[in-house]
C-alpha positions as CSV (number, residue, x, y, z in Angstrom):
1,M,-12.6,-43.3,-48.4
2,S,-11.0,-45.8,-46.0
3,Q,-7.5,-46.1,-47.6
4,A,-4.6,-44.2,-46.4
5,L,-4.1,-40.8,-48.0
6,Q,-1.1,-40.7,-50.5
7,Y,1.2,-37.8,-50.5
8,L,4.5,-36.3,-51.7
9,F,6.8,-34.5,-49.2
10,R,9.9,-32.5,-49.0
11,E,11.8,-32.3,-45.7
12,P,13.4,-28.9,-44.8
13,N,16.5,-28.1,-46.6
14,V,17.9,-26.7,-43.4
15,A,18.2,-28.8,-40.2
16,T,15.3,-27.7,-38.1
17,K,13.9,-29.1,-34.8
18,N,10.0,-29.0,-34.9
19,P,9.8,-27.8,-38.4
20,K,7.0,-25.7,-39.7
21,L,4.6,-27.8,-41.9
22,L,3.1,-26.5,-45.2
23,L,0.2,-28.9,-46.2
24,M,-0.9,-28.6,-49.7
25,L,-4.5,-29.5,-50.8
26,H,-5.2,-29.6,-54.5
27,G,-8.3,-28.8,-56.4
28,Y,-11.0,-30.9,-58.0
29,G,-9.7,-33.1,-60.8
30,S,-6.0,-32.5,-60.0
31,D,-3.6,-34.6,-57.9
32,E,-0.8,-34.2,-55.4
33,K,1.8,-33.3,-58.0
34,D,0.0,-30.1,-59.0
35,L,0.7,-27.8,-56.0
36,Y,3.9,-29.7,-55.2
37,S,5.4,-28.2,-58.3
38,F,5.8,-25.0,-56.2
39,A,7.9,-26.8,-53.7
40,S,11.4,-25.9,-55.0
41,Y,10.5,-22.2,-54.9
42,L,9.3,-22.2,-51.4
43,P,11.3,-21.4,-48.2
44,D,13.9,-24.0,-47.1
45,E,12.7,-24.2,-43.6
46,L,9.4,-25.6,-44.5
47,F,8.5,-29.3,-44.3
48,I,6.1,-29.5,-47.4
49,V,3.5,-32.3,-47.7
50,S,1.2,-32.4,-50.8
51,V,-1.8,-34.7,-50.3
52,R,-3.8,-36.6,-52.9
53,A,-7.6,-36.5,-52.5
54,P,-9.2,-39.9,-52.0
55,L,-11.9,-39.9,-54.7
56,N,-10.9,-41.2,-58.2
57,L,-12.7,-39.3,-61.0
58,P,-13.7,-41.4,-64.0
59,W,-11.9,-39.0,-66.5
60,G,-8.8,-38.9,-64.4
61,G,-7.6,-36.9,-61.4
62,Y,-8.9,-36.9,-57.9
63,A,-11.5,-35.0,-55.7
64,W,-12.0,-34.4,-52.1
65,Y,-15.8,-34.6,-52.4
66,T,-18.3,-34.9,-55.2
67,I,-19.7,-31.9,-57.1
68,N,-23.3,-32.6,-58.2
69,L,-25.5,-30.9,-60.7
70,N,-29.3,-30.2,-60.2
71,A,-32.0,-30.1,-62.8
72,S,-31.0,-26.4,-63.7
73,N,-27.4,-27.5,-64.3
74,E,-26.3,-25.7,-61.1
75,K,-23.3,-27.1,-59.1
76,F,-23.7,-28.0,-55.5
77,T,-21.5,-29.7,-52.9
78,D,-21.9,-33.1,-51.5
79,V,-21.7,-31.7,-47.9
80,P,-21.5,-35.1,-46.0
81,E,-18.6,-36.2,-48.2
82,A,-16.9,-32.8,-47.8
83,I,-17.2,-32.9,-44.0
84,Q,-15.8,-36.4,-44.1
85,A,-12.8,-35.1,-46.1
86,R,-12.4,-32.3,-43.6
87,E,-12.2,-34.8,-40.8
88,R,-9.9,-37.1,-42.7
89,I,-7.5,-34.3,-43.3
90,H,-7.7,-33.3,-39.6
91,K,-6.7,-36.9,-38.6
92,F,-4.0,-36.9,-41.2
93,I,-2.4,-33.8,-39.8
94,N,-2.4,-35.3,-36.3
95,E,-0.9,-38.5,-37.6
96,L,1.8,-36.6,-39.4
97,N,2.5,-34.5,-36.3
98,D,2.9,-37.7,-34.2
99,Q,5.6,-38.8,-36.6
100,Y,7.4,-35.6,-37.2
101,R,6.6,-33.2,-34.4
102,F,5.9,-30.0,-36.2
103,D,5.6,-26.4,-34.9
104,L,1.9,-26.4,-35.7
105,N,1.3,-23.0,-34.2
106,N,3.5,-21.6,-37.0
107,S,2.4,-23.9,-39.8
108,F,0.4,-23.4,-43.0
109,L,-2.4,-24.8,-45.0
110,L,-2.2,-24.1,-48.7
111,G,-5.3,-25.0,-50.8
112,F,-6.5,-24.3,-54.3
113,S,-10.2,-24.3,-55.3
114,Q,-11.7,-27.3,-53.5
115,G,-8.6,-27.6,-51.5
116,A,-8.9,-24.0,-50.4
117,I,-12.6,-24.5,-49.4
118,L,-11.4,-27.3,-47.1
119,S,-8.5,-25.3,-45.8
120,Y,-11.0,-22.7,-44.6
121,A,-13.3,-25.4,-43.1
122,L,-10.3,-27.0,-41.3
123,A,-8.9,-23.7,-39.9
124,M,-12.2,-22.3,-38.7
125,S,-13.4,-25.6,-37.3
126,Y,-10.1,-26.3,-35.5
127,P,-8.3,-22.9,-35.1
128,N,-5.9,-24.5,-32.6
129,L,-4.6,-26.9,-35.3
130,I,-2.9,-24.8,-38.0
131,P,-3.7,-21.0,-37.9
132,N,-2.2,-19.8,-41.2
133,V,-4.1,-20.4,-44.5
134,L,-3.2,-19.6,-48.0
135,A,-6.6,-19.9,-49.8
136,L,-6.3,-19.7,-53.6
137,S,-9.5,-19.4,-55.7
138,G,-11.7,-20.8,-53.0
139,Y,-14.4,-19.5,-50.5
140,V,-15.9,-20.1,-47.1
141,N,-18.7,-22.7,-47.2
142,Q,-20.4,-22.4,-43.9
143,D,-22.1,-25.8,-44.4
144,L,-18.6,-27.4,-43.8
145,L,-17.8,-25.8,-40.4
146,T,-18.3,-27.8,-37.3
147,Q,-21.4,-27.1,-35.2
148,T,-19.2,-25.5,-32.6
149,A,-17.0,-23.6,-35.0
150,Y,-18.7,-20.3,-34.1
151,T,-17.8,-20.7,-30.4
152,K,-14.1,-21.1,-31.2
153,D,-11.3,-18.5,-31.0
154,W,-10.7,-17.3,-34.6
155,Q,-8.5,-14.3,-33.5
156,K,-5.3,-16.5,-34.0
157,L,-6.2,-17.2,-37.7
158,D,-4.3,-15.4,-40.5
159,I,-5.4,-15.9,-44.1
160,F,-3.9,-15.0,-47.5
161,R,-6.7,-15.1,-50.1
162,S,-6.6,-14.7,-53.8
163,H,-9.1,-15.0,-56.7
164,G,-9.3,-14.3,-60.4
165,N,-12.0,-11.8,-61.3
166,Q,-12.6,-13.7,-64.5
167,D,-13.0,-17.1,-62.8
168,M,-15.8,-19.0,-64.4
169,V,-15.5,-22.1,-62.1
170,L,-15.9,-20.3,-58.8
171,P,-17.3,-16.8,-59.6
172,I,-15.7,-13.8,-58.0
173,D,-18.9,-13.1,-56.0
174,L,-17.9,-16.1,-53.8
175,A,-14.7,-14.4,-52.9
176,H,-16.3,-11.1,-52.1
177,N,-18.9,-12.8,-49.9
178,T,-16.0,-14.5,-48.1
179,T,-14.4,-11.1,-47.5
180,K,-17.7,-9.9,-45.9
181,F,-17.9,-13.1,-43.7
182,L,-14.3,-12.9,-42.5
183,D,-14.4,-9.2,-41.8
184,K,-17.7,-9.5,-39.9
185,N,-16.0,-12.2,-37.7
186,D,-12.8,-10.2,-37.3
187,I,-10.7,-12.9,-38.9
188,K,-7.3,-11.4,-40.1
189,N,-7.0,-11.8,-43.8
190,I,-5.4,-10.1,-46.9
191,Y,-7.1,-10.4,-50.2
192,K,-5.6,-10.1,-53.7
193,E,-7.6,-10.1,-56.9
194,Y,-6.2,-10.6,-60.4
195,P,-7.5,-10.2,-64.0
196,T,-7.3,-13.9,-64.5
197,G,-9.5,-17.1,-64.6
198,H,-9.4,-20.2,-62.3
199,G,-5.7,-20.6,-61.6
200,V,-2.5,-19.2,-60.1
201,S,-0.8,-16.5,-62.1
202,P,2.9,-15.7,-61.6
203,E,1.8,-12.4,-59.9
204,N,-0.5,-14.4,-57.6
205,F,2.4,-16.8,-56.7
206,Q,4.7,-14.0,-56.0
207,D,2.3,-12.2,-53.6
208,M,1.6,-15.6,-51.9
209,L,5.3,-16.2,-51.5
210,N,5.9,-12.7,-50.1
211,W,3.1,-13.2,-47.6
212,L,4.5,-16.6,-46.6
213,T,8.1,-15.4,-46.3
214,L,6.9,-12.5,-44.1
215,K,5.0,-14.8,-41.8
216,L,8.0,-17.0,-41.4
217,S,10.1,-14.0,-40.4
218,Q,7.8,-12.9,-37.6
């Protein structure tokens, strides 16, 4: 995981000093073109960056970290790899900011599935980095938080969350447990649930866009 991360980007369609960043983190087995397909529908003032995960999968696509199977065919996360990915994205954001000088206090992480899991981990481990998260079909994995995360100020975080109640990849219970965790820790969040599987429906996208547009107007 030593090579530079590859990415697609769209600069703001309106001239903006210190633009707001929207960083996209795709899911397991996908690539940077997936979420980037949303770019033309997103607000003009955003500087959009969609990053390719560093691990090549043998059947195609990319991953941020390995998903393993145990003897009972249950999936589990390679936690050290996931933490390494979290730190790599953290470094990547800082390097991007050195180049473009974003308004990070009003910027966004948009993650799907594995990308959403890492978006939670980044935001909660480094709440002074990017406070706004759009977490699609993901959950909080507490194993991926820094050891000092629970001593940090989470009050500035604001999270849009969505999940399909027919999701067979990441079951809906994971989303419900995340609701309990966020509410217990007084982390501002809005949760939307849809009668869908593991994906982003048109209704989900519209709700996400409405939330994003409202945040930009505040």
